[in-house]
Structure formats: structure tokens, C-alpha cells
C-alpha angles and dihedrals in degrees: 000000000000090000090050092051091052091051092050091049091050091052091049093052092048091050091051093051093050092050091047093053091046092050092050091052092047097045093073092062106022110039098183096045094044093055091047092052092050091051090048092049091048090050090050093051091047095062106115116236124232093226123077096231093045091051091059093048090046091054090049091053090047091060092048090048090050091054092051091046094053098079091049092051090051089052090051092052091051093053091056085074093066137085117236116224124180115220107233096196116124092239125122087260092053093123097049118119122235119202117217113198117237118235111269098016121127093246092055087063104033110025129201141215122335091269092056131071115300113275123240113241124156090209092063127205139234090248093062094043088074093050116104117248090231115014113244095020133087116255090244093057090043091054090050090055093048090048090062093058113098114255093240089070097049095092091058092047091056089070094060095082144326093264093055091047090055094049094048099044119096114227136169089274093053139256121289095210094046091049090052089050088057093049092049093044092241109161132178123193127205127174110206116207138183108190136169117264125255125258092270094055116125110250092233094052114097125211113274127212115249134184125220123205106205094189095060096020092233133140132213129187118230119224114270111272108244093224126131127261093263093057092042092055101040130091109273137193128204142202138169130235118180107311092339129099113208120204118187127195144114126291130181089276096050135262110008138182122204121195128205117197118205090205096057097028089223142113123235131173109256128210115278123261116263087241121028109232148157135188088039135145118255140176139175125231121170110296092353136081115197126209129184139169123349132131136291124183090342095309120119111231135218098182123112137195143164136220121229111210092196096057094025088225137123121243124201120233130195117279123264120253092239131037106240143167133176084046131138133225137208142161112248121170088352090301129117109240125195111198133194125322137137127301132222091273092051089254118148113250119221095178130090135204135204132200115237103203094188090061096027093230143106122250121205122227110197121217092004092141110035091162088079087081092064098030108057109209112248092026090065131031119272113272111300101224135165134173124216117180092341092308115123120220130182137186118223104233094208099050100014091230117156116236134186123215121227110209096197096055098026090231138125128235122203116234105177140272128319117235095270125033106221095207098148101041102043092228097310120135096026130112114220109180143150110240112184108306095343140072117237126207108197121192116317133146118324127234092253092080095213098113096273121132134217118252096201139094119225130189133200125193109214094193092062099040132060091195137023095278119114103055111162135189113251103168149008126233105223124196094011138097091229098252108132117211098178136004132181133168124218120193112178 
């Protein structure tokens, strides 16, 4: 009997080894079957023997079997974090199961073998190029769906899979989702503001950039810019190019440009301008941000350049005809205009210039800004200008009257007052911007004339009004005194 028990135990151990080897070989190709065989082999090895010696050997094999079983059990736990989708195609593999990684799981970022969820690799591969953006849908329809997702969620969507990361990433050749947004007429508007803090603000807290969505009347705080104290405390100027917000100023190392990307929701230090400048004219047009004139080390400039958000590089433009600072810029009839300002001899400039890209030259428009005679540059804010549907509007900084420009006669027509007459601040501290089909007046001096500022946002639709009546409140500036340091509008 004892001899027979030992023979049976030997056969049982041999059977367990064969099944364990078979399960290990099979697990690389058949995940479900491999795991089942390992569990069966483990169960076989775990049967206690009737003899004393066999029981010790059986326990020893059980520990070895448990060690070999551990990796397979880990693999099983990882696959729990996937979604099982059955391929409905009429191919021989029609019943195979495809695993789609869930957002935030380890497999959505690292990947595994070809039978596991697709791996995440910024470099991409030819195998994933043939994978549909959304299984079961055409790539065109999938791009339409992704185009409807707000830009603030794009960074999270990049982590879904390698294909989505490629579609949502902006390269030198463009961005597939942004191009589809243009084709479908999908637009998203954000008004970026840097304003002074309210009276209860802690003295060590610095102003923080915020973005206002006028469609849904919602605010969002941008991450704190990782600049040094010098840049944080200096006078800054801002512009928009594509989905990027550019902020120029001076840091402890000299002139510096910081860039915030709406896609990544992060700040990075951008390359420096070709010519360091401040008090310049700027305007945004699609993927470009234009800059002209300004001042550097006391000298009044006439140079111009533009920033390309696709290449993230600066491009030199021809020089202006006149050196000017304290000037303003806008895009009118798809041309970059530079209006007013102060010349090299501190003389007020009533002329304007626009850049003709087709001929790569500047064209002068005489007497385009006659208000410079009554509004000395430097004593009043630079011209407060905004363009709605190729119609130029301006706010008189001394009287805060709204005026409309007539291109044919090169004249201005008064329309009426803006909501708050900035009589004691000469136009400083107020945002005057075109947002979609309306003009926004943001903050600014209040009517009380005692140095207080308005903490409200007002809008006026030119298409519906022949004069400046009909201003309405569209937002509230919370936790701020209403003095606007910087303001830029992004429509993408």
C-alpha cells in the first residue's frame, strides 16, 4: 500500500509539471486559456497526499507553483482595467476580443504585447496608423466628434491612445482636430485677464491669470506662471497666437517671453523676440501674433516681427516707415494695422500704417488717428481700438466716447459713451476688446471719479445698434479691484 501511494503521488506530480509547462507556453498566445491552465495545474499540485513524505513534497511543489502562478495573476488583474469589445467584422477572427485601455490605466500609457491594449508612444508606428480613431466609425466622423470637445479637455484625451494623441497634437503641418473645428465652424472664445487683486488680497499674493468664457459665463484660473519675482512684478504685455497666450516682460536674466498653451494647460518659456521691445503695437491673426514698434533701452523702434505658433519661431518683417511707441495694433481687412503713438522726438503721431503681406511692405495712412492731438501719448493710454466684422471702433481715452472708423473717407463718427467714463485714469486699467460680434469693456474707472474701478464686464453688439446705447452686463470680476493689467482674446 505504501509503495502504491508513492507511485500515485509521483504520477500526480508529473501531471502537474506537464500542465504547468503547457500553460506557460499557451499563456503568451491565449490569455484566457493560459490563466485557466495555470490555475488547474496549481489546483492539481495542491492536493494533499496521504503519506507523510508525499505531503512534504506536495507542499514544496505548491510553493513553486504559486511563484510561477504570480505573474499570470498579475496579468489577469491588469486586464480587469480594460474594456472588452467584440469585432463584428465577418472575418475568420470575427469573434476575437479587442481590449481598449481605459484613461489613466497603466496600459494606456505603457502598452504590452500585440495581444494586449495598444501601447502609448509619442513616436507612433505604422501599425497604429491603420487603426481607426474610433472603432466602428470613419475617421472623418471621429474627427467631427473630437472637434466638439472643448479645448480644455484635449490634454486628457491625448492619454487615451496613440492615435488620439497624434490627432490632438499640433505639429508644423497643423492639427487634425483644429482643422476639423474650422471646417465645422466650431469656435471657442476665451478672454484672458491679468487684473489687480481686491482690497482683501494678501500682500504676498501676486495677480494670477484667469480666463473668462463669455458663452457660458464661467471662469477658470490658469496655472501659476513659473517665472521669477522680477518678471512677476514688471509691466507685461500680452498677445495670442493660435492656442497660445504670449506674455512678454523682463526677468532677472533680461527680456523674457512666457507661453501658455490651452491644449496642455501649462506655461513654458518661449524663445526670445528677435528685437527686445516694450510699449509696442500687437495683434493676433490665426496662428500668428504680430508685433511692431515700441521702445528698447530708451530708443524708439521701427522694427516689426511676428510669432508663428505652429513652428514656435519668430519671423522678421519689414521695418515701419516711422519710429513709434505707445502705439496700438489691430487686424483690419486681414491686414496688420499700427495706429498712432509717439515718435522719436516725443511728437504725437496721427498717422497709421498697415502691412501688405502680398507685397511684403508697409503702407502709410495719413491722419488715421487725429485724436493724438488731444490725447498726448504717455499721458493717456495707447489708442483703445477693436475690430468687429472688419469695422474699426475706438474709445476716446479722454471722454470715453465710442467712435466708428469709415475706411472710405478716413474719418471717425461718434456713437456715444461707453458704460464707464474713465475721466480720472485716461483709459488706463481698462480692457477694450472685440469678442466675437461684440465689443467688450472690461473693468476700468468707475463713474464716481474717486480712483475706484468697475468690477464688471459689459458688451455691446454693433450689428443691433446704430449708436452706443444697449450696453449690457455679461460678467462680474470677482476678487479684483477692476484694474486690468493685461487682456487678450483667443477664438479657436
